[in-house]
Each structure stands twice: as structure tokens, then as C-alpha cells.
NUPA-195099 format. One line per field, with one value per residue: residue number from 1; x, y, z negated of N, C-alpha, C in turn; residue in one letter. Coordinates in nm, 3 decimals, decimal comma. Last residue first. Layout:
nr [NUM|...]
n_east [X|...]
n_north [Y|...]
n_up [Z|...]
ca_east [X|...]
ca_north [Y|...]
ca_up [Z|...]
c_east [X|...]
c_north [Y|...]
c_up [Z|...]
rest [A|...]
This chain:
nr [281|280|279|278|277|276|275|274|273|272|271|270|269|268|267|266|265|264|263|262|261|260|259|258|257|256|255|254|253|252|251|250|249|248|247|246|245|244|243|242|241|240|239|238|237|236|235|234|233|232|231|230|229|228|227|226|225|224|223|222|221|220|219|218|217|216|215|214|213|212|211|210|209|208|207|206|205|204|203|202|201|200|199|198|197|196|195|194|193|192|191|190|189|188|187|186|185|184|183|182|181|180|179|178|177|176|175|174|173|172|171|170|169|168|167|166|165|164|163|162|161|160|159|158|157|156|155|154|153|152|151|150|149|148|147|146|145|144|143|142|141|140|139|138|137|136|135|134|133|132|131|130|129|128|127|126|125|124|123|122|121|120|119|118|117|116|115|114|113|112|111|110|109|108|107|106|105|104|103|102|101|100|99|98|97|96|95|94|93|92|91|90|89|88|87|86|85|84|83|82|81|80|79|78|77|76|75|74|73|72|71|70|69|68|67|66|65|64|63|62|61|60|59|58|57|56|55|54|53|52|51|50|49|48|47|46|45|44|43|42|41|40|39|38|37|36|35|34|33|32|31|30|29|28|27|26|25|24|23|22|21|20|19|18|17|16|15|14|13|12|11|10|9|8|7|6|5|4|3|2|1]
n_east [-8,167|-8,300|-8,337|-8,222|-8,275|-8,231|-8,142|-7,937|-8,096|-8,294|-8,103|-7,995|-8,144|-8,142|-7,894|-7,684|-7,658|-7,605|-7,336|-7,181|-7,180|-7,101|-6,795|-6,754|-6,715|-6,508|-6,311|-6,363|-6,446|-6,138|-6,061|-6,236|-6,107|-5,859|-5,913|-6,043|-5,824|-5,539|-5,370|-5,154|-4,777|-4,694|-4,863|-5,093|-5,233|-5,238|-5,139|-5,383|-5,480|-5,373|-5,546|-5,779|-5,650|-5,325|-4,963|-4,764|-4,661|-4,511|-4,447|-4,570|-4,750|-4,822|-5,006|-5,181|-5,313|-5,465|-5,573|-5,796|-6,040|-6,253|-6,224|-6,289|-6,533|-6,690|-6,716|-6,826|-7,073|-7,177|-7,122|-7,323|-7,572|-7,563|-7,573|-7,862|-7,999|-7,916|-7,911|-7,994|-7,761|-7,582|-7,702|-7,685|-7,420|-7,252|-7,325|-7,359|-7,082|-6,936|-7,065|-7,204|-7,482|-7,637|-7,918|-7,895|-7,836|-8,092|-8,219|-8,116|-8,148|-8,432|-8,465|-8,430|-8,432|-8,274|-8,201|-7,947|-7,821|-7,796|-7,661|-7,429|-7,406|-7,321|-7,091|-6,912|-6,913|-6,796|-6,577|-6,329|-6,021|-5,824|-5,664|-5,382|-5,415|-5,385|-5,161|-4,966|-5,032|-4,944|-4,659|-4,514|-4,435|-4,379|-4,142|-4,231|-4,174|-4,397|-4,596|-4,581|-4,583|-4,852|-5,011|-4,924|-5,049|-5,299|-5,493|-5,646|-5,778|-6,010|-6,131|-6,344|-6,616|-6,615|-6,488|-6,717|-6,841|-6,640|-6,670|-6,934|-6,855|-6,738|-6,945|-7,082|-6,873|-6,788|-6,774|-6,968|-7,156|-7,254|-7,415|-7,325|-7,082|-7,028|-7,135|-6,938|-6,709|-6,796|-6,852|-6,601|-6,459|-6,612|-6,592|-6,273|-6,258|-6,395|-6,248|-5,987|-6,028|-6,134|-5,968|-5,733|-5,788|-5,896|-5,654|-5,480|-5,638|-5,613|-5,340|-5,339|-5,512|-5,347|-5,116|-5,116|-5,185|-5,381|-5,603|-5,632|-5,689|-5,913|-6,065|-6,070|-6,202|-6,433|-6,681|-6,927|-6,898|-6,956|-7,139|-7,329|-7,283|-7,088|-7,109|-7,042|-6,719|-6,510|-6,295|-6,386|-6,334|-6,124|-6,018|-6,308|-6,498|-6,570|-6,585|-6,833|-6,997|-6,957|-6,929|-7,201|-7,325|-7,178|-7,317|-7,590|-7,673|-7,634|-7,869|-8,033|-8,152|-8,193|-8,393|-8,605|-8,602|-8,754|-8,999|-9,131|-9,169|-9,312|-9,572|-9,657|-9,923|-10,188|-10,307|-10,652|-10,963|-11,152|-11,494|-11,756|-12,000|-12,316|-12,507|-12,834|-13,128]
n_north [-4,102|-4,409|-4,653|-4,729|-4,618|-4,954|-5,190|-5,249|-5,175|-5,396|-5,621|-5,614|-5,596|-5,888|-5,939|-5,886|-6,161|-6,344|-6,202|-6,293|-6,555|-6,602|-6,530|-6,726|-6,945|-6,968|-7,099|-7,297|-7,439|-7,446|-7,677|-7,878|-7,897|-8,023|-8,249|-8,382|-8,377|-8,420|-8,542|-8,765|-8,596|-8,349|-8,143|-8,064|-7,805|-7,613|-7,377|-7,280|-7,121|-6,844|-6,751|-6,714|-6,575|-6,400|-6,393|-6,332|-6,579|-6,629|-6,449|-6,335|-6,085|-6,020|-6,202|-6,304|-6,056|-6,091|-6,332|-6,300|-6,196|-6,246|-6,046|-5,816|-5,902|-5,928|-5,606|-5,541|-5,616|-5,524|-5,217|-5,196|-5,294|-5,096|-4,864|-4,902|-4,874|-4,637|-4,372|-4,169|-4,168|-4,009|-3,762|-3,647|-3,651|-3,672|-3,450|-3,282|-3,263|-3,160|-2,899|-2,760|-2,616|-2,388|-2,388|-2,398|-2,673|-2,773|-2,770|-2,870|-3,159|-3,158|-3,111|-3,331|-3,649|-3,901|-3,983|-3,931|-4,141|-4,353|-4,287|-4,282|-4,555|-4,699|-4,558|-4,612|-4,923|-4,909|-4,802|-4,753|-4,767|-4,959|-5,108|-5,062|-5,050|-5,354|-5,455|-5,277|-5,246|-5,434|-5,637|-5,736|-5,480|-5,186|-5,033|-4,887|-5,107|-5,248|-5,072|-5,071|-5,326|-5,373|-5,173|-5,281|-5,544|-5,502|-5,334|-5,591|-5,700|-5,559|-5,423|-5,174|-5,039|-4,898|-4,656|-4,569|-4,427|-4,229|-4,076|-3,990|-3,847|-3,640|-3,508|-3,418|-3,218|-2,973|-2,773|-2,856|-2,779|-3,123|-3,344|-3,522|-3,548|-3,569|-3,816|-3,989|-3,912|-4,036|-4,288|-4,392|-4,353|-4,556|-4,821|-4,846|-4,789|-5,092|-5,279|-5,243|-5,285|-5,544|-5,699|-5,699|-5,788|-6,055|-6,163|-6,152|-6,326|-6,569|-6,630|-6,675|-6,922|-7,105|-7,224|-7,580|-7,792|-7,741|-7,631|-7,940|-8,116|-8,058|-8,059|-8,380|-8,458|-8,421|-8,635|-8,744|-9,015|-9,088|-8,854|-8,844|-8,952|-9,116|-9,227|-9,576|-9,493|-9,268|-9,078|-9,041|-9,244|-9,248|-8,982|-8,858|-8,602|-8,367|-8,239|-8,284|-8,131|-7,874|-7,931|-8,018|-7,755|-7,600|-7,721|-7,697|-7,381|-7,322|-7,528|-7,509|-7,253|-7,343|-7,510|-7,363|-7,169|-7,359|-7,409|-7,187|-7,170|-7,374|-7,332|-7,001|-6,888|-6,745|-6,451|-6,384|-6,312|-6,034|-6,140|-6,044|-5,799|-5,772|-5,541|-5,414|-5,269]
n_up [3,887|3,749|3,694|3,486|3,230|3,064|3,116|2,897|2,686|2,704|2,668|2,411|2,168|2,091|2,069|1,886|1,767|1,978|2,052|1,821|1,848|2,060|1,997|1,812|1,988|2,159|1,993|1,909|2,178|2,230|2,009|2,117|2,409|2,318|2,140|2,394|2,547|2,566|2,859|2,884|2,876|2,904|2,863|2,678|2,559|2,375|2,432|2,542|2,400|2,369|2,572|2,411|2,127|2,183|2,081|1,921|1,849|2,083|2,348|2,599|2,750|2,973|3,129|2,931|2,929|3,184|3,174|3,022|2,725|2,584|2,412|2,624|2,714|2,477|2,438|2,661|2,619|2,402|2,418|2,609|2,448|2,249|2,374|2,449|2,225|2,099|2,158|1,908|1,825|2,032|2,023|1,773|1,658|1,886|2,038|1,864|1,747|2,019|2,097|1,826|1,705|1,644|1,721|1,985|2,017|1,913|2,113|2,318|2,207|2,237|2,531|2,677|2,626|2,834|3,082|3,103|2,963|3,085|3,283|3,131|3,016|3,268|3,346|3,133|3,134|3,388|3,364|3,105|3,027|2,875|2,965|2,861|2,580|2,467|2,527|2,476|2,208|2,100|2,279|2,473|2,641|2,617|2,765|2,969|3,170|3,131|3,186|3,456|3,545|3,473|3,667|3,946|3,901|3,877|4,003|4,170|3,943|3,954|4,249|4,268|4,213|3,994|4,141|4,226|4,025|3,949|4,153|4,138|3,908|4,028|4,193|3,970|3,887|3,994|3,657|3,398|3,153|2,982|3,071|3,198|3,190|2,924|2,844|2,962|2,822|2,548|2,590|2,699|2,468|2,306|2,447|2,419|2,169|2,107|2,234|2,093|1,874|1,871|2,033|1,926|1,640|1,746|1,860|1,631|1,463|1,587|1,615|1,367|1,315|1,496|1,580|1,690|1,506|1,341|1,481|1,595|1,409|1,331|1,550|1,546|1,323|1,195|1,263|1,343|1,572|1,881|2,080|2,316|2,624|2,787|3,125|3,189|3,090|2,890|2,843|2,573|2,428|2,443|2,280|2,092|2,026|1,939|2,158|2,304|2,196|2,306|2,596|2,617|2,565|2,800|2,998|2,970|2,956|3,281|3,378|3,209|3,310|3,611|3,572|3,434|3,638|3,832|3,707|3,687|3,965|4,024|3,902|3,871|3,621|3,765|3,707|3,540|3,675|3,558|3,438|3,691|3,634|3,683|3,807|3,761|3,857]
ca_east [-8,033|-8,285|-8,378|-8,169|-8,202|-8,274|-8,252|-7,943|-8,003|-8,336|-8,188|-7,893|-8,117|-8,286|-7,955|-7,737|-7,709|-7,736|-7,464|-7,227|-7,285|-7,198|-6,863|-6,752|-6,857|-6,658|-6,321|-6,338|-6,533|-6,237|-6,068|-6,274|-6,274|-5,874|-5,828|-6,136|-5,961|-5,624|-5,432|-5,256|-4,881|-4,554|-4,782|-4,984|-5,196|-5,271|-5,075|-5,303|-5,535|-5,308|-5,397|-5,773|-5,684|-5,475|-5,103|-4,882|-4,696|-4,658|-4,406|-4,511|-4,714|-4,711|-4,921|-5,102|-5,264|-5,356|-5,481|-5,675|-5,928|-6,238|-6,234|-6,193|-6,470|-6,702|-6,623|-6,691|-6,988|-7,140|-7,063|-7,214|-7,529|-7,525|-7,455|-7,747|-8,002|-7,886|-7,886|-8,082|-7,859|-7,554|-7,713|-7,814|-7,537|-7,263|-7,297|-7,463|-7,180|-6,931|-7,082|-7,120|-7,459|-7,534|-7,871|-7,972|-7,745|-7,959|-8,247|-8,128|-7,975|-8,352|-8,551|-8,304|-8,532|-8,282|-8,353|-8,037|-7,831|-7,926|-7,778|-7,467|-7,442|-7,465|-7,207|-6,948|-6,963|-6,907|-6,654|-6,442|-6,102|-5,917|-5,763|-5,429|-5,397|-5,520|-5,252|-4,961|-5,048|-5,076|-4,739|-4,559|-4,441|-4,475|-4,127|-4,234|-4,095|-4,258|-4,619|-4,547|-4,457|-4,745|-4,996|-4,918|-4,916|-5,251|-5,408|-5,536|-5,667|-5,875|-6,116|-6,259|-6,566|-6,650|-6,412|-6,641|-6,911|-6,661|-6,531|-6,932|-6,949|-6,632|-6,815|-7,158|-6,952|-6,785|-6,766|-6,811|-7,168|-7,121|-7,472|-7,455|-7,082|-6,936|-7,151|-7,071|-6,722|-6,740|-6,972|-6,740|-6,441|-6,602|-6,708|-6,385|-6,195|-6,413|-6,416|-6,000|-5,983|-6,206|-6,119|-5,744|-5,752|-5,978|-5,776|-5,471|-5,599|-5,763|-5,417|-5,250|-5,523|-5,518|-5,130|-5,060|-5,086|-5,252|-5,585|-5,633|-5,562|-5,801|-6,038|-6,012|-6,050|-6,395|-6,558|-6,908|-6,908|-6,942|-7,011|-7,323|-7,326|-7,115|-7,061|-7,110|-6,775|-6,578|-6,285|-6,397|-6,483|-6,197|-5,986|-6,182|-6,480|-6,607|-6,506|-6,687|-7,019|-6,955|-6,827|-7,105|-7,352|-7,165|-7,165|-7,553|-7,666|-7,564|-7,704|-7,982|-8,087|-8,091|-8,274|-8,525|-8,602|-8,635|-8,835|-9,062|-9,107|-9,196|-9,470|-9,622|-9,753|-10,124|-10,261|-10,519|-10,843|-11,023|-11,370|-11,678|-11,842|-12,218|-12,458|-12,668|-13,065]
ca_north [-4,069|-4,244|-4,586|-4,835|-4,539|-4,789|-5,144|-5,276|-5,097|-5,279|-5,614|-5,620|-5,469|-5,769|-5,988|-5,775|-6,073|-6,308|-6,198|-6,113|-6,524|-6,653|-6,453|-6,576|-6,912|-6,950|-6,930|-7,231|-7,403|-7,390|-7,519|-7,837|-7,912|-7,897|-8,135|-8,365|-8,324|-8,495|-8,420|-8,727|-8,705|-8,482|-8,174|-8,162|-7,874|-7,749|-7,479|-7,323|-7,244|-6,956|-6,766|-6,763|-6,694|-6,412|-6,425|-6,191|-6,489|-6,709|-6,461|-6,459|-6,169|-5,935|-6,175|-6,429|-6,117|-5,997|-6,300|-6,464|-6,195|-6,378|-6,141|-5,811|-5,862|-6,024|-5,720|-5,480|-5,637|-5,643|-5,310|-5,175|-5,347|-5,255|-4,877|-4,889|-5,016|-4,747|-4,444|-4,225|-4,207|-4,121|-3,870|-3,663|-3,657|-3,810|-3,615|-3,272|-3,253|-3,276|-3,018|-2,798|-2,750|-2,350|-2,380|-2,276|-2,592|-2,795|-2,669|-2,751|-3,075|-3,142|-3,027|-3,196|-3,488|-3,822|-3,996|-3,854|-3,991|-4,331|-4,314|-4,160|-4,420|-4,706|-4,518|-4,464|-4,812|-4,973|-4,751|-4,852|-4,734|-4,865|-5,139|-5,046|-4,939|-5,304|-5,528|-5,325|-5,104|-5,454|-5,527|-5,810|-5,605|-5,250|-5,139|-4,824|-4,985|-5,298|-5,146|-4,960|-5,224|-5,459|-5,169|-5,115|-5,502|-5,574|-5,268|-5,491|-5,771|-5,554|-5,522|-5,191|-5,162|-5,015|-4,734|-4,619|-4,551|-4,369|-4,164|-4,082|-3,949|-3,677|-3,583|-3,514|-3,321|-3,093|-2,799|-2,856|-2,769|-2,996|-3,232|-3,471|-3,556|-3,442|-3,673|-3,994|-3,901|-3,880|-4,195|-4,407|-4,261|-4,382|-4,735|-4,813|-4,714|-4,933|-5,244|-5,237|-5,164|-5,444|-5,665|-5,619|-5,656|-5,939|-6,126|-6,106|-6,214|-6,502|-6,613|-6,587|-6,797|-7,016|-7,113|-7,446|-7,807|-7,770|-7,584|-7,824|-8,119|-8,046|-7,940|-8,257|-8,464|-8,270|-8,600|-8,634|-8,975|-9,236|-8,885|-8,868|-8,807|-9,118|-9,128|-9,457|-9,481|-9,410|-9,156|-8,919|-9,173|-9,345|-9,012|-8,944|-8,739|-8,515|-8,187|-8,368|-8,294|-7,926|-7,897|-8,101|-7,883|-7,549|-7,686|-7,805|-7,489|-7,276|-7,525|-7,630|-7,266|-7,218|-7,548|-7,447|-7,120|-7,292|-7,555|-7,233|-7,055|-7,364|-7,452|-7,056|-6,908|-6,842|-6,544|-6,332|-6,394|-6,115|-6,097|-6,169|-5,830|-5,776|-5,627|-5,387|-5,384]
ca_up [4,010|3,718|3,808|3,593|3,330|3,036|3,195|3,051|2,729|2,665|2,754|2,537|2,196|2,113|2,187|1,975|1,685|1,938|2,156|1,847|1,690|2,086|2,091|1,779|1,846|2,181|2,061|1,814|2,088|2,281|2,048|1,954|2,370|2,355|2,078|2,269|2,595|2,456|2,755|2,926|2,885|2,917|2,982|2,658|2,641|2,342|2,393|2,657|2,388|2,299|2,569|2,548|2,167|2,198|2,203|1,971|1,730|2,058|2,246|2,585|2,592|2,893|3,199|2,987|2,772|3,128|3,282|2,957|2,882|2,669|2,364|2,519|2,802|2,559|2,332|2,621|2,745|2,399|2,302|2,652|2,554|2,219|2,297|2,542|2,294|2,014|2,237|2,035|1,736|1,984|2,154|1,817|1,559|1,784|2,069|1,975|1,670|1,916|2,167|1,928|1,682|1,645|1,562|1,909|2,060|1,829|1,950|2,324|2,243|2,112|2,397|2,665|2,633|2,725|3,040|3,179|2,926|2,963|3,318|3,210|2,964|3,208|3,453|3,161|3,056|3,373|3,441|3,143|3,090|2,815|2,994|3,044|2,659|2,476|2,560|2,602|2,283|2,108|2,194|2,330|2,638|2,516|2,655|2,848|3,173|3,110|3,066|3,361|3,579|3,482|3,508|3,893|3,912|3,778|3,944|4,214|3,999|3,833|4,160|4,278|4,323|3,998|4,034|4,324|4,100|3,846|4,132|4,246|3,901|3,926|4,263|4,086|3,778|4,065|3,869|3,464|3,275|3,025|2,932|3,175|3,333|2,985|2,784|3,037|2,973|2,567|2,549|2,794|2,604|2,261|2,415|2,561|2,259|2,017|2,279|2,258|1,888|1,803|2,050|2,040|1,659|1,649|1,914|1,729|1,407|1,584|1,741|1,384|1,239|1,542|1,465|1,731|1,629|1,289|1,413|1,706|1,500|1,229|1,506|1,699|1,334|1,269|1,200|1,363|1,467|1,777|1,972|2,208|2,565|2,658|3,066|3,208|3,202|2,913|2,946|2,676|2,419|2,471|2,442|2,083|2,087|1,843|2,077|2,329|2,160|2,147|2,526|2,645|2,494|2,590|2,976|2,952|2,843|3,199|3,412|3,211|3,180|3,544|3,591|3,356|3,499|3,855|3,726|3,565|3,914|4,071|3,834|3,938|3,647|3,653|3,783|3,510|3,617|3,638|3,426|3,603|3,734|3,579|3,853|3,650|3,836]
c_east [-7,951|-8,123|-8,335|-8,216|-8,181|-8,199|-8,280|-8,068|-7,969|-8,253|-8,250|-8,007|-8,055|-8,276|-8,072|-7,826|-7,728|-7,742|-7,590|-7,360|-7,304|-7,256|-7,019|-6,844|-6,870|-6,735|-6,419|-6,318|-6,492|-6,389|-6,097|-6,190|-6,304|-6,023|-5,888|-6,047|-6,016|-5,753|-5,540|-5,314|-5,008|-4,639|-4,719|-4,944|-5,067|-5,253|-5,121|-5,156|-5,449|-5,350|-5,324|-5,609|-5,713|-5,496|-5,215|-4,992|-4,802|-4,749|-4,528|-4,416|-4,640|-4,724|-4,767|-4,955|-5,138|-5,260|-5,374|-5,576|-5,834|-6,128|-6,159|-6,140|-6,299|-6,587|-6,588|-6,631|-6,835|-7,052|-7,044|-7,096|-7,391|-7,505|-7,404|-7,614|-7,879|-7,883|-7,841|-8,076|-7,955|-7,692|-7,687|-7,804|-7,696|-7,357|-7,307|-7,447|-7,342|-7,042|-7,080|-7,155|-7,361|-7,418|-7,726|-7,883|-7,773|-7,834|-8,160|-8,175|-8,016|-8,224|-8,463|-8,356|-8,413|-8,368|-8,370|-8,171|-7,927|-7,905|-7,880|-7,609|-7,499|-7,503|-7,369|-7,074|-7,016|-7,001|-6,769|-6,551|-6,234|-6,016|-5,863|-5,549|-5,435|-5,510|-5,366|-5,050|-5,035|-5,093|-4,896|-4,578|-4,430|-4,496|-4,249|-4,195|-4,125|-4,182|-4,465|-4,547|-4,461|-4,585|-4,883|-4,902|-4,843|-5,074|-5,310|-5,432|-5,580|-5,785|-6,003|-6,204|-6,429|-6,641|-6,462|-6,514|-6,798|-6,735|-6,540|-6,733|-6,947|-6,759|-6,726|-7,018|-7,001|-6,843|-6,724|-6,872|-7,031|-7,141|-7,342|-7,509|-7,252|-7,000|-7,112|-7,160|-6,862|-6,780|-6,952|-6,861|-6,540|-6,527|-6,698|-6,529|-6,250|-6,381|-6,452|-6,148|-5,999|-6,145|-6,182|-5,885|-5,764|-5,947|-5,880|-5,593|-5,555|-5,738|-5,587|-5,296|-5,470|-5,535|-5,257|-5,165|-5,060|-5,176|-5,425|-5,551|-5,511|-5,660|-5,948|-5,988|-5,995|-6,206|-6,495|-6,768|-6,923|-6,996|-7,051|-7,202|-7,268|-7,125|-7,145|-7,060|-6,897|-6,706|-6,400|-6,393|-6,494|-6,315|-6,042|-6,140|-6,333|-6,527|-6,493|-6,566|-6,862|-6,958|-6,816|-6,989|-7,247|-7,190|-7,112|-7,389|-7,591|-7,571|-7,572|-7,837|-8,001|-8,045|-8,165|-8,417|-8,545|-8,561|-8,752|-8,963|-9,015|-9,120|-9,324|-9,536|-9,762|-9,998|-10,193|-10,408|-10,688|-10,992|-11,243|-11,545|-11,803|-12,081|-12,341|-12,623|-12,903]
c_north [-4,002|-4,201|-4,475|-4,760|-4,584|-4,732|-5,033|-5,192|-5,086|-5,164|-5,466|-5,555|-5,492|-5,619|-5,911|-5,820|-5,890|-6,215|-6,215|-6,162|-6,374|-6,598|-6,491|-6,485|-6,812|-6,892|-6,894|-7,096|-7,311|-7,340|-7,415|-7,694|-7,828|-7,819|-8,000|-8,244|-8,301|-8,395|-8,466|-8,621|-8,693|-8,607|-8,293|-8,245|-7,948|-7,826|-7,578|-7,442|-7,341|-7,110|-6,887|-6,839|-6,759|-6,528|-6,432|-6,258|-6,359|-6,669|-6,503|-6,501|-6,309|-5,986|-6,066|-6,345|-6,232|-6,003|-6,198|-6,380|-6,259|-6,335|-6,207|-5,945|-5,918|-5,988|-5,863|-5,575|-5,617|-5,704|-5,459|-5,235|-5,326|-5,355|-5,007|-4,872|-5,024|-4,878|-4,557|-4,300|-4,262|-4,224|-4,009|-3,781|-3,639|-3,767|-3,721|-3,448|-3,313|-3,328|-3,174|-2,905|-2,727|-2,501|-2,393|-2,277|-2,471|-2,723|-2,707|-2,682|-2,944|-3,104|-3,031|-3,106|-3,372|-3,681|-3,922|-3,845|-3,895|-4,204|-4,291|-4,153|-4,308|-4,585|-4,571|-4,443|-4,653|-4,916|-4,792|-4,774|-4,798|-4,797|-5,082|-5,070|-4,958|-5,154|-5,458|-5,360|-5,166|-5,338|-5,510|-5,746|-5,620|-5,360|-5,158|-4,914|-4,890|-5,183|-5,167|-4,957|-5,124|-5,344|-5,255|-5,133|-5,371|-5,533|-5,339|-5,425|-5,706|-5,589|-5,518|-5,309|-5,215|-5,099|-4,896|-4,701|-4,608|-4,466|-4,285|-4,180|-4,037|-3,880|-3,666|-3,565|-3,456|-3,219|-2,944|-2,855|-2,737|-2,956|-3,110|-3,376|-3,511|-3,468|-3,593|-3,850|-3,869|-3,844|-4,061|-4,306|-4,295|-4,290|-4,610|-4,723|-4,729|-4,841|-5,131|-5,178|-5,143|-5,289|-5,549|-5,604|-5,591|-5,810|-6,064|-6,075|-6,103|-6,342|-6,525|-6,536|-6,655|-6,922|-7,042|-7,338|-7,656|-7,778|-7,611|-7,712|-8,009|-8,009|-7,932|-8,169|-8,395|-8,314|-8,484|-8,579|-8,833|-9,185|-9,023|-8,885|-8,769|-8,968|-9,111|-9,338|-9,568|-9,377|-9,285|-8,999|-9,112|-9,327|-9,128|-8,955|-8,763|-8,628|-8,272|-8,319|-8,384|-8,045|-7,930|-8,054|-7,952|-7,691|-7,679|-7,834|-7,603|-7,323|-7,425|-7,588|-7,384|-7,198|-7,438|-7,498|-7,210|-7,221|-7,449|-7,408|-7,099|-7,267|-7,418|-7,196|-7,011|-6,873|-6,633|-6,477|-6,361|-6,201|-6,137|-6,097|-5,968|-5,853|-5,647|-5,504|-5,368]
c_up [3,912|3,801|3,819|3,717|3,443|3,148|3,184|3,135|2,852|2,741|2,775|2,684|2,360|2,164|2,212|2,050|1,747|1,799|2,063|1,941|1,729|1,938|2,091|1,870|1,801|2,081|2,112|1,871|1,957|2,210|2,134|1,965|2,197|2,349|2,153|2,192|2,466|2,509|2,704|2,819|2,936|2,916|3,014|2,824|2,648|2,445|2,338|2,616|2,479|2,295|2,503|2,592|2,295|2,211|2,135|2,071|1,777|1,949|2,157|2,454|2,642|2,776|3,094|3,033|2,868|3,024|3,240|3,069|2,851|2,785|2,456|2,485|2,744|2,640|2,400|2,539|2,704|2,505|2,339|2,511|2,633|2,324|2,233|2,472|2,405|2,149|2,195|2,166|1,827|1,958|2,141|1,947|1,614|1,692|1,965|1,986|1,757|1,809|2,107|2,001|1,841|1,658|1,533|1,790|2,011|1,854|1,901|2,192|2,231|2,128|2,287|2,574|2,601|2,720|2,915|3,161|2,966|2,965|3,191|3,262|3,006|3,116|3,373|3,224|3,073|3,238|3,443|3,250|3,158|2,890|2,947|3,041|2,805|2,571|2,537|2,633|2,428|2,194|2,204|2,227|2,494|2,599|2,571|2,719|3,035|3,127|3,039|3,254|3,475|3,460|3,468|3,713|3,865|3,780|3,864|4,137|4,079|3,858|4,073|4,176|4,342|4,086|4,019|4,276|4,170|3,938|4,035|4,246|3,994|3,888|4,179|4,137|3,867|3,997|3,891|3,631|3,336|3,155|2,916|3,132|3,309|3,144|2,899|2,956|2,998|2,740|2,577|2,756|2,694|2,378|2,361|2,527|2,380|2,076|2,213|2,309|2,038|1,853|1,999|2,084|1,807|1,670|1,859|1,813|1,519|1,541|1,706|1,549|1,291|1,432|1,523|1,611|1,675|1,371|1,368|1,603|1,573|1,316|1,388|1,593|1,460|1,273|1,263|1,283|1,460|1,609|1,856|2,100|2,397|2,615|2,892|3,112|3,174|3,039|2,992|2,823|2,522|2,483|2,471|2,262|2,076|1,864|1,936|2,251|2,195|2,119|2,354|2,573|2,468|2,528|2,839|2,917|2,875|3,028|3,328|3,293|3,190|3,420|3,540|3,401|3,437|3,757|3,756|3,603|3,742|3,991|3,919|3,882|3,746|3,735|3,695|3,616|3,607|3,558|3,508|3,579|3,584|3,672|3,698|3,735|3,802]
rest [G|T|V|A|G|T|V|L|G|D|V|I|R|R|Q|L|L|F|F|V|A|L|V|P|V|T|V|L|V|T|G|A|M|I|V|G|W|D|P|V|G|D|F|N|M|L|L|T|L|G|V|P|L|T|M|M|E|P|R|D|I|V|L|L|P|W|L|Y|D|N|W|E|T|V|I|S|V|L|G|V|A|A|I|T|P|G|S|L|P|V|V|F|G|W|L|R|R|W|H|G|A|G|D|I|Q|A|A|E|L|I|S|R|P|L|T|L|F|H|Q|R|F|L|F|T|G|F|A|S|A|L|G|P|L|I|L|G|Q|Y|T|N|L|W|G|L|Q|A|V|L|A|Y|N|P|I|L|V|I|Q|Q|P|V|L|L|A|C|V|V|V|Y|F|F|F|R|R|F|P|I|D|V|F|V|L|A|Y|A|T|M|L|G|L|T|M|K|L|G|A|G|V|A|T|V|I|A|S|N|V|F|F|S|G|F|P|V|T|Q|T|A|T|V|Y|N|T|A|A|L|S|D|P|L|W|Q|I|P|L|Q|Y|L|E|D|L|G|K|F|S|A|L|A|M|W|V|L|P|L|I|M|V|A|V|A|F|A|M|T|L|Y|G|G|V|A|P|R|P|R|R|A|P|A|H|E|V|T|M]
């Protein structure tokens, strides 16, 4: 006599889990929704009680005022240059450093890795004054090199790349070495093509960091033609009277949209890149 086993029931997701996730999504999304809606409102609508979520019209008056009040084109070009060069160099240096820590037989490489880990624990605000003094002595205030070079070392990128490289099959690199491939060719011809998700994750973090950086550009830039977008937004503030928050929100939307576009383009690879090698020693 055979006994048939009933199929195991899948555990139902807890309602509390859905509610917690919905609350977390609302906390993140609602400020963005309010920012976008407020960018179409006038002062009377913004200060109206009770709160009016939807604007009376979708006229782009605030966007026109924002772009005519400050040179957004110049700000965008400066931010694009700083972000592209800064994020590109960060990823390149992180790739080469992580490759050396994993695939190059150098003494004390585990010690150097611990130094990288310790660098993750150092707040960036601690090095602001030494970096500013060095940039000022070099005459790099109000220059692209002053904006970009002090922040090129990325301990986070190096750490993530190193953890991912430990999961790669060494047989491929050993075969490439037998064929006469040097370290440079092995890095760019074999390691980099196998590291797409991790490169996407580090790239997104680097792009967002460079694009949204406010404190360092505020310190080293005081000429409007060299300002980046986050710093340039401060020029929209009207300190003589009531700030026009509709115009400010419109400028903030213009700053936020490019970062969101990059995120949606890379979102499929981001999670894979962040979890790759997470448990590797």
C-alpha cells in the first residue's frame, strides 16, 4: 500500500512584510512625487492649507524661470565633465588596484587590502581641510582638476571589485598567461568582460556620488561659470524675500532626472553586482 504525500504548501507572504515594504517605498517615492508636482505650482499653491497635491496647471513657467535665472547650461556641462571624468577614473583605478590585490603576486597584499577596508571607515569630511589646503597651494581653485583629483581614490570600488575578482575562474587567466597575455591584456581582455554587473554597480555609485557632490565643489569653486548643478541651485534662492520654492523645485528636478535615467538603465545589473562575491573572503 503506497502512501501519497500531499504537496508541500508554499508559505504565504506575511501581510506585515508587504505593509513594511509599501511604507518604505512610500517614504522614498513621496518626496520625489511632491518635488515634481511642486515644480508646476505657484507660491499661492505651495503655501495653501490644507495641502494641495495636484497643481492647477502643468505650465512649465517655473522651469523657464529657473533656466533663465541661472546658467543651467554651464552648470550641466561642468557637472557632466566632472561626473564622466571622475567616475571613469574612479572605476579605472579601482579595477587596476583590485586586479593587483588578487592576481599579482606582491608582498603584503592582504595588508594593503586591510588598508582599503580601513579607508571605508574614514568619513570624507575629515580630509576636507587637508585636501583644500593642498588644492589651494597648487593653484587649483576654480579648476576641473581641483574638483576631480582629490576624490579619485575609491575604497568602496576597490573593495567590491576585489571581492568579485576572487570568484572568477583562475583557469581562464592561467590559459591567457600561457598564451603570452600580460597583466594589462588579462585585465581588459578577460577580467573586465566577466565583471559587467559589478562594474555597473560601482559605476552607478560613482556617478551618483560625483553628480550630487555639494560640499567639496562649494569649497573650491566660487565662480558661477565653474559651478556644478548642486552648487548652482543655491543661486536660485532669494534671500531678500520669500524663496520661490516652485522655481527651486523645478531646478531640483532638472538635477535629479539625469541620475534617475542612469539608474533605470543600470538597474538590472546593480543588484547582481552588489551581491557578487559578498561572502568571499
